C-alpha positions in Angstrom: -27.0 36.8 -26.4 -24.0 38.1 -28.2 -23.7 35.3 -30.8 -26.1 34.3 -33.5 -28.9 31.9 -32.4 -28.0 28.2 -32.2 -30.3 25.4 -33.4 -31.8 24.0 -30.1 -31.6 20.5 -31.6 -27.9 20.4 -30.5 -28.9 20.8 -26.9 -31.8 18.4 -27.1 -29.4 15.8 -28.5 -27.0 16.4 -25.7 -29.7 15.9 -23.1 -30.9 12.6 -24.8 -27.3 11.3 -24.7 -27.0 12.1 -21.0 -30.3 10.7 -19.9 -29.6 7.5 -21.7 -26.7 7.0 -19.3 -28.8 7.6 -16.2 -30.1 4.5 -14.2 -33.7 4.0 -13.4 -35.3 6.4 -10.9 -32.4 8.8 -11.2 -32.5 12.6 -10.9 -29.8 14.9 -12.3 -29.3 18.6 -11.4 -27.1 21.1 -13.2 -26.7 24.7 -12.0 -25.6 27.9 -13.6 -22.3 29.5 -12.5 -22.2 32.1 -9.8 -21.6 35.7 -10.4 -18.3 36.3 -8.5 -17.6 39.4 -6.4 -14.6 41.6 -6.9 -14.4 44.4 -4.3 -16.9 46.8 -2.8 -20.1 46.1 -4.6 -18.4 45.1 -7.8 -18.8 41.8 -9.6 -17.2 39.9 -12.5 -19.2 39.4 -15.7 -21.1 36.1 -15.6 -19.1 33.3 -17.2 -21.8 30.8 -18.5 -21.5 27.4 -16.9 -20.2 25.1 -19.6 -22.2 22.0 -18.6 -25.5 23.9 -18.4 -24.9 25.6 -21.7 -24.0 22.2 -23.2 -27.3 20.8 -22.2 -29.6 23.8 -22.7 -27.9 26.7 -24.4 -28.8 28.9 -21.5 -26.4 31.6 -20.4 -28.4 33.4 -17.7 -27.5 33.4 -14.0 -29.4 31.3 -11.4 -30.8 28.9 -14.0 -31.2 25.2 -13.1 -31.7 22.1 -15.3 -33.5 19.2 -13.7 -33.5 15.8 -15.5 -35.7 13.0 -14.2 -36.2 10.7 -17.1 -38.3 8.2 -15.2 -40.6 10.7 -13.4 -44.2 9.6 -13.1 -45.3 12.9 -14.5 -44.0 13.1 -18.0 -44.0 16.9 -17.9 -41.4 16.8 -15.1 -38.8 14.6 -16.9 -36.8 17.5 -18.1 -37.4 21.0 -16.8 -35.5 24.3 -16.8 -35.9 26.8 -14.0 -35.1 30.5 -14.6 -35.5 33.8 -12.8 -38.9 35.4 -13.3 -38.6 38.7 -15.1 -39.8 41.9 -13.5 -39.5 45.6 -14.1 -36.9 46.1 -11.4 -34.6 43.5 -12.9 -35.2 45.0 -16.4 -34.2 48.5 -15.2 -31.1 47.5 -13.4 -29.8 44.4 -15.2 -31.6 44.2 -18.5 -34.3 41.9 -19.7 -34.4 38.4 -18.4 -35.5 35.3 -20.3 -39.2 34.7 -20.4 -40.5 31.1 -20.7 -41.0 31.3 -24.4 -37.5 32.7 -25.0 -36.0 30.0 -22.8 -37.9 27.3 -24.6 -36.8 28.6 -28.0 -33.1 28.6 -27.0 -33.1 25.3 -25.2 -35.6 23.2 -27.0 -37.2 22.4 -23.6 -41.0 22.4 -23.6 -41.1 22.7 -19.8 -39.7 26.0 -18.4 -40.7 27.0 -14.8 -39.8 30.0 -12.6 -37.1 29.5 -10.1 -39.4 30.1 -7.2 -41.2 26.8 -8.2 -38.0 24.7 -7.8 -38.1 23.8 -4.1 -41.6 22.3 -4.2 -41.1 20.4 -7.4 -37.7 19.2 -6.4 -39.1 17.7 -3.2 -41.6 15.7 -5.1 -39.0 14.4 -7.5 -36.7 13.5 -4.6 -39.5 11.4 -3.1 -39.7 9.5 -6.4 -36.0 9.1 -7.0 -33.5 6.5 -5.6 -30.2 8.1 -6.9 -29.3 11.8 -7.4 -26.5 12.9 -9.8 -24.8 16.2 -8.8 -22.4 18.0 -11.1 -19.0 19.2 -10.1 -15.8 20.5 -11.7 -13.5 17.5 -11.9 -10.9 18.9 -14.3 -7.6 17.4 -13.4 -5.8 20.8 -13.3 -8.6 22.7 -11.5 -7.8 24.5 -8.2 -11.1 24.9 -6.4 -11.2 27.2 -3.4 -14.7 28.7 -3.8 -17.9 26.6 -3.3 -20.0 26.5 -6.5 -23.7 26.6 -6.9 -23.6 22.9 -7.8 -21.7 22.1 -4.6 -24.0 24.2 -2.4 -27.0 22.4 -3.9 -25.4 19.0 -3.2 -24.6 19.9 0.4 -28.1 21.1 1.1 -29.9 18.2 -0.5 -27.6 15.6 1.1 -28.3 17.1 4.5 -32.1 17.1 3.9 -32.3 13.7 2.3 -29.5 11.6 3.9 -30.9 8.2 2.8 -30.7 8.7 -0.9 -27.8 7.5 -3.0 -25.7 10.2 -4.5 -23.5 10.0 -7.7 -21.2 12.1 -9.7 -22.4 13.5 -13.0 -19.0 14.8 -14.1 -17.6 11.4 -15.4 -20.6 11.0 -17.7 -20.3 14.6 -19.1 -16.5 14.1 -19.5 -17.0 11.3 -22.0 -19.9 13.0 -23.7 -18.3 16.4 -24.1 -15.1 15.0 -25.5 -16.8 13.9 -28.7 -18.0 17.0 -30.6 -21.0 16.9 -32.9 -20.8 18.5 -36.4 -22.7 21.5 -35.0 -20.1 22.0 -32.3 -17.3 21.6 -34.8 -18.9 24.3 -36.9 -19.0 26.7 -34.0 -15.3 25.9 -33.3 -14.5 26.6 -36.9 -16.2 30.0 -36.6 -14.1 30.8 -33.5 -11.0 29.8 -35.5 -12.0 32.0 -38.4 -12.4 35.0 -36.1 -9.0 34.2 -34.6 -7.5 34.1 -38.1 -9.0 37.5 -38.8 -7.4 38.9 -35.7 -4.0 37.4 -36.5 -4.1 38.8 -40.1 -4.9 42.2 -38.6 -1.7 41.9 -36.5 0.4 41.1 -39.6 -0.8 44.3 -41.1 0.4 46.5 -38.2 3.4 44.7 -36.7 6.6 46.6 -37.0 9.5 47.7 -34.7 8.4 49.9 -31.9 4.9 48.5 -31.6 4.0 47.7 -28.0 2.8 44.2 -27.0 -0.4 45.7 -25.7 -1.1 47.5 -29.0 -1.1 44.0 -30.6 -3.5 42.8 -28.0 -5.8 45.7 -28.7 -5.9 45.0 -32.4 -6.8 41.4 -31.7 -9.5 42.3 -29.2 -11.0 44.9 -31.6 -11.3 42.3 -34.4 -12.8 39.7 -32.0 -15.4 42.2 -30.6 -16.3 43.4 -34.1 -17.1 39.7 -35.0 -19.3 39.1 -31.9 -16.6 37.1 -30.0 -14.5 37.6 -26.9 -11.1 36.5 -25.8 -11.1 32.8 -24.9 -8.4 33.4 -22.3 -5.9 36.0 -21.3 -3.8 36.5 -24.5 -0.1 36.0 -24.6 1.7 38.6 -26.7 5.4 38.0 -26.0 8.2 39.7 -27.9 11.9 38.6 -27.8 12.9 36.8 -24.6 9.4 37.2 -23.2 8.4 34.3 -25.5 10.4 32.0 -23.3 8.0 32.6 -20.4 5.3 30.0 -21.1 2.4 31.8 -19.4 3.6 35.4 -20.1 0.8 37.8 -19.7 2.1 41.3 -19.0 2.0 42.3 -22.6 3.6 45.6 -21.8 7.0 45.6 -23.6 8.1 47.0 -27.0 8.6 44.8 -30.0 12.1 45.5 -31.2 13.8 45.2 -34.6 15.2 41.7 -35.0 12.9 40.1 -32.4 10.2 37.5 -32.8 6.8 38.0 -31.2 4.8 35.0 -30.0 1.0 35.4 -30.1 -1.0 32.8 -28.2 -4.6 33.9 -28.7 -8.1 32.5 -29.3 -11.6 33.8 -29.9 -14.6 32.5 -27.9 -17.7 32.4 -30.1 -21.0 31.1 -28.7 -18.9 29.7 -25.8 -16.8 27.5 -28.1 -13.1 28.3 -28.1 -10.3 28.6 -30.5 -6.6 28.3 -29.3 -3.9 29.2 -31.8 -0.3 30.3 -31.5 1.8 32.0 -34.1 5.3 33.5 -34.0 6.0 36.4 -36.3 9.2 38.4 -37.1 8.8 42.0 -35.9 10.6 43.5 -38.9 8.9 41.2 -41.4 11.9 38.8 -42.0 13.0 35.8 -40.1 16.8 35.8 -39.4 18.5 32.5 -40.5 18.7 31.2 -36.9 15.1 32.2 -36.2 13.9 30.5 -39.4 15.8 27.3 -38.5 14.2 27.1 -35.1 10.8 28.0 -36.6 11.0 25.3 -39.2 12.0 22.7 -36.6 8.9 23.5 -34.6 6.8 23.4 -37.7 8.1 20.0 -38.7 7.2 18.6 -35.2 3.7 20.2 -35.4 3.0 18.7 -38.8 4.3 15.2 -37.7 2.2 15.4 -34.5 -0.9 16.3 -36.4 -0.4 13.3 -38.7 0.0 11.0 -35.6 -3.2 12.1 -34.0 -5.3 9.1 -35.1 -8.2 7.2 -33.6 -7.1 4.8 -30.9 -3.9 6.7 -30.0 -3.2 7.2 -26.3 -2.3 10.8 -25.3 0.8 9.7 -23.5 2.1 7.9 -26.6 1.2 10.9 -28.8 3.1 13.3 -26.5 6.1 10.9 -26.4 6.3 10.8 -30.2 6.6 14.6 -30.3 9.4 14.5 -27.7 11.3 12.0 -29.8 10.8 14.1 -32.9 11.9 17.2 -31.0 15.1 15.5 -29.8 16.2 15.1 -33.4 15.4 18.7 -34.2 17.3 20.0 -31.2 20.3 18.0 -32.2 20.3 19.5 -35.6 20.0 22.9 -34.0 23.1 22.2 -31.9 21.1 22.6 -28.6 21.5 19.0 -27.3 24.0 16.2 -28.0 23.8 12.6 -29.1 24.9 11.6 -25.7 22.0 13.4 -24.1 19.6 11.8 -26.6 21.0 8.4 -25.7 19.9 9.0 -22.1 16.4 10.1 -23.1 13.5 8.6 -21.2 9.8 9.2 -20.7 10.5 10.6 -17.2 13.5 12.7 -18.3 13.2 13.5 -22.1 16.3 14.9 -23.7 14.3 17.8 -25.1 13.1 19.0 -21.7 15.4 22.0 -21.3 14.1 23.6 -24.6 10.6 21.9 -24.9 9.2 21.4 -21.4 5.4 21.4 -21.8 2.7 19.1 -23.1 1.7 18.6 -26.8 -1.9 19.5 -26.7 -5.3 19.3 -24.9 -9.0 18.9 -25.6 -10.8 22.0 -26.9 -14.4 23.0 -26.9 -16.6 24.8 -24.3 -13.4 24.9 -22.2 -10.1 26.1 -23.6 -8.7 23.1 -21.7 -11.8 21.1 -22.2 -12.8 17.9 -20.3 -12.0 14.6 -21.9 -10.7 11.2 -20.7 -7.2 11.8 -19.3 -5.2 9.5 -21.5 -7.7 8.9 -24.4 -7.6 6.9 -26.5 -8.4 9.5 -29.2 -11.8 9.0 -30.7 -13.6 10.4 -33.7 -15.1 13.7 -32.8 -12.4 14.9 -30.4 -11.0 18.4 -31.0 -7.5 18.9 -29.9 -4.8 21.6 -29.9 -1.3 20.7 -31.1 1.3 23.1 -29.8 5.0 22.2 -29.8 7.6 24.8 -29.1 11.3 25.6 -28.7 12.5 28.1 -26.1 16.1 29.3 -26.0 16.4 32.0 -23.3 20.1 32.5 -23.9 19.4 33.5 -27.5 16.2 35.4 -26.8 14.2 33.1 -29.1 10.9 31.5 -28.3 8.9 29.8 -31.0 5.6 28.0 -30.5 3.1 27.0 -33.2 -0.4 25.8 -32.4 -3.2 24.5 -34.5 -6.6 23.0 -33.6 -7.5 19.6 -35.2 -10.5 17.3 -35.5 -10.0 13.6 -35.1 -11.9 11.5 -37.6 -12.0 7.9 -38.7 -10.3 8.9 -41.9 -7.5 10.7 -40.1 -6.9 14.1 -38.5 -8.4 17.3 -40.0 -6.4 20.5 -39.4 -9.1 23.1 -38.7 -6.4 25.8 -38.9 -5.0 24.9 -42.3 -6.1 28.2 -43.7 -4.4 30.3 -41.1 -1.0 31.4 -42.4 1.9 29.5 -40.8 4.6 28.9 -43.5 7.4 31.4 -43.0 7.5 32.4 -46.6 3.7 33.1 -46.5 4.0 35.2 -43.3 6.9 37.2 -44.8 4.9 37.7 -48.0 1.9 39.0 -46.1 4.0 41.3 -44.0 5.8 42.7 -47.1 2.5 44.0 -48.4 1.7 46.2 -45.4 
């Protein structure tokens, strides 16, 4: 476990919230993620299954959570199954969780070896009327490989065809959207680590630095602070910043260019997602500053509009309207174009063509109800941008916010974003 220990009470609360939604005589099964092959005998590093971690804090492969809140045997109402440690595994893969360790991490009192699962599961299936299987139902997911959850569902449905089967994902979607104070604290820690990485970049950025050198500085700071990259970082200098998902990170940062950094730390599986746009030589040119300040105004207005009850489509539309006005002031679109503006064809689309933000948590693009409404406890990114390929200027600014009954809280308020502040920090290098 790379991160500091987490109070298991957070996972116990998540399990209670989920089991309260299950009907009588229901059984729910949540699996760990697969270790995916690369080539030859190579494999990727295990990426912990977000839902299993959410419910148990367990990050070990082949682990299974079984919830049967109405089981006749009270000891079988919530159980975790893990691989049994042995000397061979310890030699080749490292120590595996023992029962006491798994109990301490998860707060579960009943931990069994994985070999016990088939027999126990058969008994629970005989008691249960409905079985809930988990699946990845993210609206932007492209699923081409069968997951452990899907394999389990296929096998049990074939063996027990007369049971009723339901989807666990809709229940978890609503639960995971609302973050507890403990989850927000972990997100704040991921943001603090990201801030440290960005400040490190401000200390080394100058003409001639390569994009990959900036990436290396960020990664070094994240690693030093027990975190990892939340996603493939975008380090885009000059015209590269106009490529929304740029990832080559192999070009020089030239004098007079801006460099866009879209990076986030992942700490204890909770993610940050920030974007900043810095002047390579330490000073924003007048045109660059005008574009930057336009994006900043839309960011600040959009944060203010992220209130309880707001529908995501209305929130996004408000940013488009605000961006229309900014683009007119920059001379990029005309009043005639704004007059034809619509939801389907926003006037700003040529220079601001993406969404405004997304849910953030155990996923960088975390699961949440598709259109809201926003509720207290949601954590969102806010990320407007202006991209002008013909001028070689791309500016995006992104902060992470918490929705509360009292209004939005900017979790990134301490991360330098004002142009004068950035220039001041770069002047002290």
